[in-house]
C-alpha positions in Angstrom: -4.0 3.0 -7.9 -0.9 1.0 -7.5 1.5 -0.4 -10.0 3.0 -3.7 -8.9 6.2 -5.1 -10.3 7.6 -8.5 -9.1 11.4 -8.3 -8.8 11.8 -11.9 -7.7 10.1 -14.4 -5.4 10.9 -12.3 -2.3 10.6 -8.7 -3.4 7.7 -6.8 -4.9 7.7 -3.1 -5.5 4.3 -1.5 -5.2 3.5 1.9 -6.5 5.8 4.9 -6.8 5.8 5.9 -3.2 4.9 2.7 -1.4 7.7 0.1 -1.7 7.2 -3.0 0.4 8.9 -6.4 0.8 6.8 -9.4 -0.2 6.8 -10.5 3.5 4.6 -7.6 4.4 2.1 -7.8 1.5 -1.3 -8.5 2.8 0.0 -9.0 6.4 -2.5 -8.0 9.0 0.3 -7.4 11.5 3.6 -6.6 9.7 5.5 -6.5 12.9 4.4 -10.0 13.8 5.3 -11.2 10.4 8.8 -9.7 10.8 9.1 -11.3 14.3 8.3 -14.7 12.9 10.8 -14.2 10.0 13.4 -13.0 12.5 12.9 -16.1 14.7 13.3 -18.3 11.6 16.4 -16.4 10.5 18.0 -16.7 14.0 17.2 -20.5 14.1 18.9 -21.2 10.8 21.8 -18.9 11.3 22.5 -19.0 15.1 25.8 -17.2 14.7 24.4 -14.4 12.6 25.8 -11.6 14.8 29.4 -12.7 14.1 28.7 -12.8 10.4 27.1 -9.3 10.4 30.1 -8.0 12.4 32.5 -9.4 9.8 30.4 -7.9 6.9 30.3 -4.5 8.5 34.0 -4.5 9.3 34.7 -5.4 5.7 32.3 -2.7 4.5 34.0 -0.1 6.8 37.4 -1.0 5.3 36.0 -0.8 1.8 34.5 2.6 2.5 37.5 3.8 4.5 35.2 4.6 7.3 35.0 7.3 8.6 37.4 9.0 6.3 35.6 8.8 3.0 36.1 11.6 0.6 32.9 13.4 1.3 31.7 16.3 3.4 30.0 14.4 6.2 30.6 14.8 9.9 31.5 11.8 12.1 27.9 11.7 13.4 26.5 11.4 9.9 29.0 8.7 9.1 28.0 6.8 12.2 24.3 7.1 11.4 25.1 5.9 7.8 26.8 2.7 9.1 23.8 2.1 11.3 21.5 2.5 8.3 23.6 0.0 6.4 23.2 -2.5 9.2 19.5 -1.9 9.5 18.9 -2.2 5.7 21.0 -5.4 5.5 19.2 -6.9 8.6 15.7 -6.2 7.3 16.5 -7.4 3.8 18.1 -10.6 5.0 15.4 -11.5 7.6 12.6 -10.9 5.1 14.3 -12.8 2.3 15.1 -15.8 4.5 11.5 -16.0 5.8 10.8 -18.5 3.0 14.3 -20.0 2.6 16.8 -21.9 4.7 19.8 -22.3 2.3 22.9 -20.2 2.7 23.0 -19.3 -1.0 19.8 -17.3 -0.7 21.4 -15.3 2.1 24.6 -14.8 0.1 22.5 -13.6 -2.9 20.6 -10.9 -1.0 23.8 -9.8 0.9 25.7 -9.5 -2.4 22.9 -7.5 -4.0 22.6 -5.2 -1.0 26.3 -4.5 -0.9 26.4 -3.9 -4.7 23.8 -1.2 -4.2 25.3 0.2 -0.9 28.9 0.2 -2.1 28.3 1.8 -5.5 25.8 4.5 -4.6 25.5 7.1 -1.9 22.6 5.3 -0.3 24.1 5.3 3.1 24.6 9.1 3.0 21.0 9.6 1.8 19.8 7.2 4.6 21.7 9.2 7.1 20.0 12.4 6.0 16.6 10.8 6.0 17.1 9.4 9.5 18.0 12.8 10.7 15.0 14.4 9.1 12.6 11.9 10.6 14.2 12.2 14.1 15.9 8.8 14.3 19.5 10.0 14.2 19.7 10.4 18.0 20.9 7.7 20.4 17.4 6.4 21.1 16.4 6.3 17.5 19.5 4.5 16.4 19.2 2.0 19.3 15.7 1.1 18.2 16.9 0.9 14.5 19.8 -1.5 15.1 17.8 -3.8 17.4 15.4 -4.7 14.6 
């Protein structure tokens, strides 16, 4: 039995251990849904790569990457920044699947960075990626090419 809670028009949390974006709810082929959403995202934001680069550089300065005051090695810090990129990419692509205005993109990015910058989520993501075997070169390459 699942408990469903609608966060907003784009996000729905389902159950305690099965969290999904609304884009994937009821999708027969979630990968194809993501690919369509990604094509839409790239069509409405053709210079998205430059924008993401600026966001990540700003985040790295904010976090004092890789010299944060925590006991993580350089590899874990690198994996953490890759996780930030992947989370941001998936959230933005999925949110913009049903939108075309820049304000929706700004809202999801602001919310994502409020969460990322004020929690240790990147560190936890780094540990999780290592545990599931995605913290190596091949796994990270696949992750950041979403």
